[in-house]
C-alpha positions as CSV (number, residue, x, y, z in Angstrom):
1,M,-42.7,-48.4,-52.2
2,I,-44.1,-44.9,-52.3
3,E,-44.5,-43.1,-55.6
4,F,-45.9,-39.9,-57.0
5,N,-49.3,-40.5,-58.6
6,V,-49.9,-39.4,-62.2
7,S,-52.1,-36.4,-61.2
8,Q,-49.4,-35.0,-58.9
9,I,-46.8,-35.2,-61.7
10,E,-49.1,-33.7,-64.3
11,R,-50.0,-30.8,-61.9
12,A,-46.4,-30.2,-61.1
13,E,-45.5,-30.2,-64.8
14,R,-48.3,-27.8,-65.6
15,L,-47.2,-25.4,-62.8
16,L,-43.4,-25.7,-63.2
17,G,-43.2,-26.4,-67.0
18,E,-41.8,-22.9,-67.7
19,I,-38.9,-23.2,-65.2
20,P,-36.1,-25.4,-66.5
21,G,-35.1,-28.3,-64.1
22,A,-37.7,-27.2,-61.5
23,L,-39.7,-30.4,-61.5
24,P,-36.9,-32.8,-60.6
25,K,-35.7,-30.5,-57.9
26,A,-39.1,-30.2,-56.4
27,Q,-39.6,-34.0,-56.5
28,A,-36.2,-34.7,-54.9
29,S,-36.8,-32.2,-52.1
30,A,-40.3,-33.7,-51.4
31,I,-38.9,-37.2,-51.4
32,N,-36.0,-36.3,-49.1
33,R,-38.4,-34.7,-46.5
34,S,-40.6,-37.8,-46.8
35,L,-37.6,-40.0,-46.1
36,I,-36.8,-38.0,-42.9
37,T,-40.4,-38.3,-41.8
38,A,-40.4,-42.0,-42.6
39,R,-37.3,-42.6,-40.5
40,A,-38.8,-40.8,-37.5
41,E,-42.0,-42.8,-38.0
42,I,-40.1,-46.1,-38.1
43,V,-38.5,-45.3,-34.7
44,R,-41.9,-44.3,-33.3
45,A,-43.8,-47.3,-34.7
46,V,-41.2,-49.9,-33.7
47,R,-41.1,-48.4,-30.1
48,K,-44.9,-48.6,-30.0
49,E,-44.8,-52.3,-30.6
50,Y,-41.5,-53.4,-29.0
51,V,-39.5,-52.6,-25.8
52,I,-36.4,-51.1,-27.4
53,K,-34.5,-47.8,-27.2
54,A,-34.9,-45.3,-30.0
55,E,-31.2,-45.0,-30.5
56,D,-31.0,-48.8,-31.1
57,V,-33.6,-48.5,-33.8
58,R,-32.2,-45.3,-35.4
59,S,-28.7,-46.7,-35.6
60,T,-29.7,-49.4,-38.0
61,I,-31.5,-47.1,-40.5
62,K,-29.7,-45.8,-43.6
63,V,-31.2,-43.1,-45.7
64,T,-30.2,-42.6,-49.4
65,N,-31.5,-39.2,-50.5
66,A,-32.9,-38.4,-53.9
67,N,-31.4,-35.7,-56.2
68,A,-32.5,-33.9,-59.3
69,A,-30.6,-36.3,-61.5
70,S,-32.1,-39.4,-59.8
71,P,-35.4,-38.7,-58.0
72,I,-35.3,-42.0,-56.1
73,G,-34.8,-42.2,-52.4
74,R,-34.3,-45.2,-50.2
75,I,-34.6,-46.0,-46.5
76,K,-33.2,-49.3,-45.3
77,S,-32.8,-51.0,-42.0
78,M,-29.9,-53.4,-41.6
79,G,-28.7,-55.3,-38.6
80,G,-28.5,-58.6,-36.8
81,P,-30.4,-60.0,-33.8
82,I,-30.4,-57.8,-30.7
83,P,-29.1,-59.3,-27.4
84,L,-32.0,-60.1,-25.2
85,V,-30.5,-57.9,-22.4
86,K,-31.4,-54.8,-24.4
87,F,-35.1,-55.6,-24.0
88,D,-37.2,-55.5,-20.8
89,V,-35.4,-58.2,-18.7
90,S,-35.7,-58.9,-14.9
91,K,-32.6,-58.2,-12.8
92,D,-33.0,-61.3,-10.7
93,N,-33.2,-65.1,-11.3
94,P,-35.2,-66.7,-12.8
95,V,-34.8,-64.4,-15.8
96,R,-38.0,-63.1,-17.2
97,A,-38.1,-61.1,-20.4
98,R,-40.5,-59.1,-22.5
99,V,-39.8,-58.2,-26.1
100,K,-43.2,-56.9,-27.3
101,K,-45.0,-54.1,-25.4
102,S,-48.3,-56.0,-25.6
103,G,-46.9,-59.0,-23.7
104,A,-46.0,-59.8,-20.1
105,K,-42.5,-60.8,-18.9
106,K,-42.1,-64.5,-19.4
107,P,-39.7,-66.8,-17.6
108,I,-36.9,-68.3,-19.7
109,K,-36.0,-71.7,-18.5
110,H,-32.3,-72.2,-17.3
111,A,-31.4,-68.6,-18.4
112,F,-29.3,-66.3,-16.2
113,R,-28.0,-62.8,-16.3
114,Q,-24.2,-62.6,-16.2
115,T,-21.6,-59.8,-16.5
116,M,-18.5,-61.0,-18.2
117,G,-14.9,-60.1,-17.2
118,N,-14.8,-57.3,-19.7
119,G,-18.0,-55.7,-18.3
120,Y,-20.3,-57.0,-21.1
121,Q,-23.7,-58.0,-19.7
122,G,-26.0,-60.6,-21.3
123,I,-28.6,-63.2,-20.8
124,W,-27.1,-66.7,-21.1
125,I,-27.9,-70.4,-21.0
126,R,-25.5,-73.3,-20.9
127,A,-24.9,-74.9,-24.3
128,G,-24.6,-78.4,-22.7
129,K,-24.3,-80.2,-19.4
130,N,-20.9,-78.7,-18.6
131,R,-20.4,-75.2,-17.1
132,Y,-19.0,-73.9,-20.4
133,P,-19.6,-73.0,-23.3
134,L,-22.4,-70.5,-22.7
135,K,-24.8,-69.4,-25.4
136,Q,-26.1,-65.9,-25.4
137,L,-29.9,-65.3,-26.0
138,Y,-31.1,-62.8,-28.6
139,G,-34.4,-61.1,-29.5
140,P,-35.5,-60.1,-33.0
141,S,-33.4,-57.9,-35.2
142,I,-34.5,-54.3,-36.0
143,P,-35.2,-55.1,-39.6
144,Q,-37.6,-57.9,-38.4
145,M,-39.3,-55.4,-36.1
146,V,-39.6,-52.9,-39.0
147,G,-41.1,-55.7,-41.1
148,N,-44.0,-56.0,-38.6
149,E,-47.3,-55.3,-40.5
150,K,-48.4,-52.6,-38.1
151,V,-45.1,-50.8,-38.4
152,I,-45.0,-50.9,-42.2
153,K,-48.6,-49.7,-42.4
154,S,-47.9,-46.8,-40.1
155,V,-44.7,-45.8,-41.9
156,E,-46.3,-45.9,-45.4
157,E,-49.3,-43.8,-44.3
158,K,-47.1,-41.2,-42.8
159,A,-44.6,-41.1,-45.7
160,I,-47.4,-40.8,-48.3
161,E,-49.1,-38.0,-46.3
162,T,-45.8,-36.1,-46.1
163,L,-45.0,-36.6,-49.8
164,E,-48.3,-35.2,-50.8
165,K,-47.9,-32.1,-48.6
166,R,-44.3,-31.6,-49.5
167,I,-44.7,-31.7,-53.3
168,D,-47.2,-28.8,-53.0
169,H,-44.9,-26.9,-50.7
170,E,-41.9,-27.4,-53.0
171,I,-43.9,-26.3,-56.0
172,N,-45.0,-23.1,-54.2
173,R,-41.5,-22.5,-53.0
174,I,-40.0,-22.6,-56.5
175,L,-42.8,-20.5,-57.9
176,E,-42.3,-17.9,-55.2
177,A,-38.6,-17.8,-55.8
178,G,-39.2,-17.3,-59.6
179,R,-41.3,-14.2,-59.2
């Protein structure tokens, strides 16, 4: 949760008090820019910790922008576990996989890479002693990766920094337009 501090709001009210509706517009614009920056930082920070494509991370993020009537913005990551094949996995058997960048590829007992008849490729293990059924192996979900302490800390720092810069920029922009 990132919020404006009291001194920022008081300063903005002092500077924009004469212009009707200016403060909520400035707040909404600053929040929205902060959300865009936070989304980019989420992708960057997750990719710094995990072996995952940026498009896979970005596709799970939903941004709800703020507006003058409701100066509240949200950024949310939703999604299920990611198939293990989307991470750093060896092409040969025995299958070795790496999910986090800090680790090494580790062998997965009894796992194999298989392309199905429809072209879908995955990492599988047998669910029992028989040949079928197969069970697909998964890594963590993107929301779990975003929940990593290092990722959250990085995103919060960047969002707060951007919010502080952007509120000043938006105030100046409104004051310049009013002259």
